[in-house]
Backbone as JSON, one array per atom type, in Angstrom:
{
  "sequence": "XXXXXXXXXXXXXXXXXXXXXXXXXXXXXXXXXXXXXXXXXXXXXXXXXXXXXXXXXXXXXXXXXXXXXXXXXXXXXXXXXXXXXXXXXXXXXXXXXXXXXXXXXXXXXXXXXXXXXXXXXXXXXXXXXXXX",
  "N": [[61.04, 25.99, 14.9], [60.42, 23.3, 14.26], [58.4, 22.88, 16.1], [56.37, 24.59, 15.16], [55.76, 23.32, 12.73], [54.74, 20.93, 13.71], [52.47, 21.85, 15.11], [51.05, 22.93, 12.93], [50.61, 20.58, 11.43], [48.99, 19.11, 13.22], [46.8, 20.84, 13.34], [45.89, 20.8, 10.63], [45.24, 18.09, 10.45], [43.13, 17.89, 12.31], [41.22, 19.57, 11.08], [40.8, 18.24, 8.61], [39.76, 15.83, 9.55], [37.39, 16.7, 10.75], [36.0, 17.67, 8.5], [35.77, 15.35, 6.91], [34.28, 13.68, 8.62], [31.87, 15.07, 8.78], [30.95, 15.01, 6.18], [30.86, 12.29, 5.45], [29.49, 10.97, 7.44], [26.86, 9.07, 7.85], [24.44, 8.99, 9.55], [24.32, 11.67, 10.37], [24.04, 12.98, 7.92], [21.52, 12.02, 7.17], [19.95, 13.27, 9.1], [20.38, 15.93, 8.39], [19.08, 16.03, 5.95], [16.51, 15.79, 6.73], [15.46, 13.21, 6.95], [14.03, 10.28, 8.27], [14.25, 7.07, 9.91], [13.92, 4.28, 7.71], [10.92, 2.56, 7.21], [10.26, -0.81, 7.87], [8.22, -3.24, 6.55], [6.6, -6.09, 7.59], [6.76, -9.24, 5.87], [4.53, -10.94, 6.19], [2.39, -9.22, 6.73], [2.32, -7.82, 4.36], [1.63, -9.88, 2.6], [-0.96, -10.46, 3.51], [-2.31, -8.11, 2.72], [-1.87, -8.3, -0.02], [-3.26, -10.7, -0.7], [-5.81, -9.84, -0.01], [-6.22, -7.83, -1.92], [-6.02, -9.38, -4.28], [-8.15, -11.18, -3.89], [-10.25, -9.41, -4.08], [-10.41, -8.93, -6.73], [-8.45, -7.36, -8.01], [-6.13, -8.07, -9.35], [-5.23, -8.18, -12.46], [-4.14, -9.37, -15.49], [-3.17, -9.07, -18.82], [-5.84, -8.7, -19.41], [-6.98, -10.78, -18.09], [-8.52, -12.02, -15.24], [-6.82, -12.75, -12.4], [-6.88, -15.2, -10.02], [-6.58, -16.11, -6.52], [-6.33, -18.88, -6.24], [-4.95, -19.58, -8.47], [-2.33, -19.0, -8.1], [1.07, -19.29, -6.89], [2.66, -17.95, -4.4], [5.94, -16.63, -4.22], [8.07, -14.83, -3.42], [8.73, -11.74, -1.59], [9.69, -8.57, -2.59], [11.66, -5.78, -1.7], [12.22, -2.57, -2.68], [14.37, -0.11, -2.18], [14.7, 3.28, -2.59], [17.37, 5.61, -2.71], [16.99, 8.16, -1.38], [14.49, 7.93, -0.13], [11.84, 7.18, 2.07], [9.92, 5.26, 1.96], [9.61, 2.02, 0.83], [9.43, 0.45, -2.43], [7.22, -2.08, -2.92], [7.06, -5.4, -3.93], [5.32, -8.32, -4.89], [6.09, -11.48, -5.92], [4.69, -14.06, -7.79], [4.3, -17.37, -8.97], [2.49, -18.88, -11.64], [0.2, -21.5, -11.11], [-0.69, -23.06, -13.2], [0.81, -22.41, -16.01], [-0.02, -20.25, -18.77], [-0.89, -19.6, -22.22], [0.03, -16.52, -23.7], [-2.27, -14.01, -24.57], [-2.69, -13.26, -27.99], [0.05, -13.45, -28.61], [1.37, -15.5, -29.91], [3.14, -18.48, -29.27], [4.12, -17.87, -26.79], [4.55, -18.14, -23.26], [2.82, -17.35, -20.34], [4.08, -17.17, -17.23], [4.34, -16.2, -14.62], [3.73, -13.53, -12.19], [4.44, -10.26, -11.07], [3.35, -8.19, -8.56], [3.04, -4.87, -7.79], [2.69, -3.22, -4.8], [1.05, -0.6, -3.13], [1.34, 1.71, -0.3], [-1.11, 1.45, 0.88], [-1.97, -1.06, 0.43], [-2.96, -1.59, -2.05], [-2.93, -2.9, -5.37], [-0.89, -1.48, -7.67], [0.55, -1.75, -9.92], [1.5, -4.15, -12.37], [3.67, -6.79, -13.4], [4.2, -8.94, -15.92], [5.54, -12.19, -16.21], [7.08, -13.78, -18.75], [7.69, -16.56, -20.76], [9.52, -16.94, -23.6], [8.77, -18.47, -26.66]],
  "CA": [[60.54, 25.67, 13.58], [59.82, 21.98, 14.38], [57.17, 23.02, 16.88], [55.37, 25.18, 14.26], [55.35, 22.27, 11.79], [53.91, 20.01, 14.46], [51.19, 22.54, 15.34], [50.38, 23.02, 11.64], [50.18, 19.23, 11.1], [47.85, 18.79, 14.1], [45.7, 21.69, 12.9], [45.4, 20.26, 9.36], [44.64, 16.79, 10.76], [41.83, 18.13, 12.94], [40.32, 20.14, 10.08], [40.42, 17.2, 7.64], [38.91, 14.87, 10.26], [36.07, 17.31, 10.9], [35.36, 17.73, 7.18], [35.42, 13.98, 6.51], [33.2, 13.13, 9.45], [30.6, 15.72, 8.47], [30.51, 14.62, 4.85], [30.64, 10.86, 5.31], [28.77, 10.41, 8.57], [25.52, 8.85, 7.31], [23.34, 9.45, 10.4], [24.24, 13.13, 10.35], [23.49, 13.36, 6.63], [20.09, 11.75, 7.2], [19.32, 14.32, 9.89], [20.44, 17.17, 7.63], [18.09, 15.94, 4.89], [15.22, 15.6, 7.39], [14.96, 11.86, 6.74], [14.03, 9.43, 9.45], [14.51, 5.68, 9.55], [13.02, 3.64, 6.76], [10.04, 1.6, 7.87], [10.24, -2.15, 7.3], [6.91, -3.87, 6.71], [6.77, -7.54, 7.65], [6.19, -9.94, 4.7], [3.21, -11.49, 6.51], [1.42, -8.13, 6.58], [2.24, -7.55, 2.92], [0.88, -10.98, 1.98], [-2.38, -10.27, 3.84], [-2.81, -7.06, 1.83], [-1.81, -8.86, -1.38], [-4.39, -11.61, -0.84], [-7.04, -9.03, 0.04], [-6.36, -7.2, -3.24], [-6.28, -10.44, -5.26], [-9.51, -11.69, -3.64], [-11.24, -8.41, -4.48], [-10.4, -8.81, -8.19], [-7.56, -6.28, -8.45], [-4.98, -8.57, -10.09], [-5.64, -8.46, -13.83], [-3.0, -9.35, -16.4], [-3.63, -9.36, -20.18], [-7.3, -8.75, -19.38], [-7.4, -12.0, -17.4], [-8.61, -11.9, -13.8], [-6.0, -13.77, -11.75], [-7.42, -15.53, -8.7], [-5.64, -16.66, -5.54], [-6.15, -20.32, -6.47], [-4.09, -19.75, -9.63], [-1.01, -18.49, -7.77], [1.99, -19.82, -5.87], [3.54, -16.84, -4.02], [7.33, -17.06, -4.1], [8.85, -13.92, -2.57], [8.42, -10.31, -1.48], [10.87, -7.73, -2.86], [11.63, -4.4, -1.2], [13.12, -1.73, -3.45], [14.56, 1.14, -1.45], [15.4, 4.35, -3.28], [18.37, 6.21, -1.82], [16.47, 9.26, -0.56], [13.06, 7.75, 0.08], [11.56, 6.44, 3.3], [8.95, 4.21, 1.7], [10.1, 1.14, -0.23], [8.51, -0.1, -3.42], [7.03, -3.46, -2.49], [6.6, -6.27, -5.01], [5.1, -9.72, -4.56], [6.22, -12.31, -7.1], [4.0, -15.34, -7.72], [4.26, -18.21, -10.17], [1.17, -19.43, -11.95], [0.15, -22.95, -10.94], [-0.79, -23.58, -14.56], [1.16, -21.37, -16.99], [-0.96, -20.16, -19.89], [-0.42, -18.84, -23.38], [-0.31, -15.1, -23.63], [-3.18, -13.66, -25.66], [-2.18, -12.58, -29.18], [1.51, -13.45, -28.67], [1.87, -16.77, -30.41], [3.34, -19.58, -28.33], [4.73, -17.39, -25.55], [3.85, -18.66, -22.08], [2.72, -16.49, -19.16], [4.48, -18.09, -16.16], [4.26, -15.6, -13.29], [3.37, -12.12, -12.13], [4.89, -9.43, -9.95], [2.37, -7.15, -8.26], [3.57, -3.78, -6.97], [1.66, -2.85, -3.83], [1.32, 0.7, -2.49], [1.31, 1.7, 1.17], [-2.48, 1.16, 1.32], [-2.25, -2.45, 0.1], [-3.57, -1.68, -3.38], [-2.05, -3.25, -6.48], [-0.8, -0.3, -8.53], [1.3, -2.08, -11.14], [1.79, -5.58, -12.51], [4.7, -7.17, -14.35], [4.01, -10.33, -16.33], [6.74, -12.95, -16.52], [6.74, -14.53, -19.95], [8.71, -17.43, -21.36], [9.39, -16.8, -25.06], [8.86, -19.73, -27.42]],
  "C": [[59.84, 24.3, 13.59], [58.47, 22.06, 15.08], [56.05, 23.59, 16.0], [54.86, 24.15, 13.26], [54.42, 21.27, 12.48], [52.52, 20.6, 14.71], [50.38, 22.6, 14.04], [49.83, 21.65, 11.24], [48.96, 18.82, 11.93], [46.61, 19.57, 13.66], [45.07, 21.14, 11.61], [44.7, 18.92, 9.59], [43.25, 16.96, 11.36], [40.81, 18.66, 11.93], [39.87, 19.05, 9.11], [39.52, 16.15, 8.29], [37.49, 15.43, 10.41], [35.31, 17.35, 9.59], [34.91, 16.33, 6.76], [34.27, 13.43, 7.34], [31.88, 13.81, 9.15], [30.07, 15.32, 7.11], [30.1, 13.16, 4.79], [29.9, 10.21, 6.47], [27.3, 10.28, 8.17], [24.4, 9.3, 8.23], [23.19, 10.97, 10.39], [23.65, 13.61, 9.03], [21.99, 13.11, 6.58], [19.36, 12.84, 7.98], [19.3, 15.63, 9.12], [19.38, 17.18, 6.53], [16.68, 15.72, 5.42], [14.61, 14.23, 7.1], [15.0, 11.11, 8.05], [14.31, 8.01, 8.99], [13.47, 5.16, 8.58], [12.21, 2.6, 7.5], [10.09, 0.27, 7.13], [8.88, -2.77, 7.59], [7.11, -5.38, 6.61], [6.11, -8.21, 6.43], [4.8, -10.51, 4.97], [2.12, -10.45, 6.31], [1.24, -7.8, 5.09], [1.4, -8.63, 2.23], [-0.61, -10.89, 2.3], [-3.01, -9.22, 2.93], [-2.88, -7.54, 0.38], [-3.02, -9.77, -1.62], [-5.73, -10.86, -0.83], [-7.29, -8.38, -1.33], [-6.69, -8.23, -4.32], [-7.72, -10.94, -5.12], [-10.59, -10.69, -4.06], [-11.17, -8.12, -5.99], [-9.49, -7.75, -8.75], [-6.37, -6.75, -9.27], [-5.45, -9.05, -11.47], [-4.41, -8.32, -14.72], [-3.49, -9.82, -17.77], [-5.15, -9.47, -20.24], [-7.85, -9.98, -18.69], [-7.41, -11.74, -15.9], [-7.84, -13.06, -13.17], [-6.53, -13.97, -10.33], [-6.34, -16.14, -7.82], [-5.33, -18.13, -5.82], [-5.23, -20.6, -7.66], [-2.62, -19.48, -9.31], [-0.25, -19.32, -6.75], [2.92, -18.66, -5.51], [4.95, -17.36, -3.74], [8.14, -16.14, -3.18], [8.31, -12.5, -2.6], [9.72, -9.56, -1.71], [10.62, -6.33, -2.31], [12.66, -3.62, -2.01], [13.2, -0.38, -2.76], [15.31, 2.14, -2.33], [16.29, 5.05, -2.25], [17.78, 7.25, -0.88], [14.98, 9.14, -0.3], [12.85, 6.88, 1.31], [10.64, 5.25, 3.07], [9.47, 3.32, 0.57], [9.0, 0.81, -1.23], [8.42, -1.58, -3.1], [6.41, -4.27, -3.63], [6.42, -7.69, -4.48], [5.17, -10.5, -5.87], [5.53, -13.65, -6.85], [4.13, -16.06, -9.05], [2.81, -18.61, -10.4], [1.22, -20.94, -11.76], [0.09, -23.64, -12.3], [-0.45, -22.45, -15.53], [0.21, -21.41, -18.17], [-0.34, -19.38, -21.04], [-0.84, -17.38, -23.23], [-1.2, -14.75, -24.82], [-2.45, -12.88, -26.77], [-0.66, -12.53, -29.26], [2.07, -14.81, -29.07], [1.98, -17.83, -29.33], [3.98, -19.15, -27.02], [3.88, -17.8, -24.36], [3.96, -17.68, -20.92], [2.95, -17.38, -17.95], [4.34, -17.52, -14.75], [3.94, -14.12, -13.36], [3.98, -11.48, -10.89], [3.83, -8.34, -9.77], [3.04, -6.12, -7.37], [2.43, -3.28, -6.11], [2.02, -1.51, -3.2], [1.15, 0.59, -0.97], [-0.09, 1.43, 1.74], [-2.88, -0.28, 1.0], [-2.92, -2.64, -1.24], [-2.53, -2.08, -4.41], [-2.06, -2.08, -7.46], [-0.08, -0.58, -9.84], [1.49, -3.6, -11.18], [2.86, -5.76, -13.58], [4.49, -8.64, -14.68], [5.36, -10.96, -16.63], [6.38, -13.92, -17.62], [7.94, -15.33, -20.42], [8.5, -17.39, -22.88], [9.61, -18.16, -25.73], [9.08, -19.44, -28.87]]
}
């Protein structure tokens, strides 16, 4: 009787280990979902694309063309979605000279986040505003 209990315990242990490892083993789950490693793009390469887009007149906020000379780049953000291989890339820059926001009273436009696609194009902007 003791031997049967031991065999049953070993059997249950092996089954539970196999189930847990197949469910929680991240590399295996990535292979099952046909996902490969996420590509990391160096900040230097992102900044080159960002400057290229800014220099070609693609950074417009509140109808104002923002030039490179108006910006102080601060950081690059990578936003990785759980099941996506391509991160959302954002470059945050402060304005050298903050300006009033058009038609918004005394609010001050202090910085901008530019979302860059995989081709280096600015596809979205987020204005950073200080409320007065």
